[in-house]
N, C-alpha and C positions, 0 to 999 in steps of 0.2 A: 537549482532543481527543487521542485516541490513534490513531495510524496504525500498522498492523502490516503488515510485509512477510513473507509466508509463502513459505518455500522452503528448500531444502537448502544454499544457499550458492553456486549456480552464477553464472556471469557475468551472466545475465539478472536474477537476484535483486539482485546488486550494482548493476546499472544502475537498477533500479526504486527502490532505496533512495536513490540519488543524485538521481533525478528527483523523488521525493517531497520530499526535503530542499530542492531548488532551488525547487519549487513553493511550499512553505511559506514560504521566504524571500521569494519574489517577491510573495506575497500579504500578507506582513507579519503573519502570524498565529502564535500560539504553539501548538505541537503536539509531542507526544512521539512519536518515530518509533522503533519497536521491530522488531527482526528476530526472527522465529520460525523456528527451525531444527528443533525437535522434531516429528517426524512425527506423534506422537500428538496434539499440540496442533493441528497443521495439519488433521488428519482431523476434529477437532471442528467445523470450518467446512464440512465436506462439499465440500472443494475437490478436484477430480480432477486438475487440472494447475496447476503453479506456473510462474512466480511468481504470487502473488496479492496483492492489496492490500485491506486491510480498514480501514475508518474507524469507530471506536467500535463494533467487533465486527460490522459489516455489510460483507460482501464487495462491493467495487465493481468489481473486475477480476480475472480469473483466466485463466491459460494464455497470457498475452501481456504485453507491456510497453506500457501506455498512454502517449500523449504527455503533455507537461506541459499542453497545452491541454485534453486529455481529462480529466486529473485535476482541472483547475480547474472543469470543467463538472459534476463529480459533485455530486449534490444534498446540499449541506452548508449548512444555514441560517446558520451562523456566518460563512461565506465571503461571503455576499451582503450 
């Protein structure tokens, strides 16, 4: 599984990276967490506001920081 955090490096982006890592650790799953800074790459996702979180190329959250509980509720079959 690949989790991408899309954003230019603001404090909200850094917080989302940390939350994603903590969530992965709590769930005991293996995931690659990647930070995407390049605006051209971010635009490929049609994201209007950052930070955004994508799991396996699908945007799950954009323009805000979801809680760990929200992240755990994203529809990810491997997590269930």
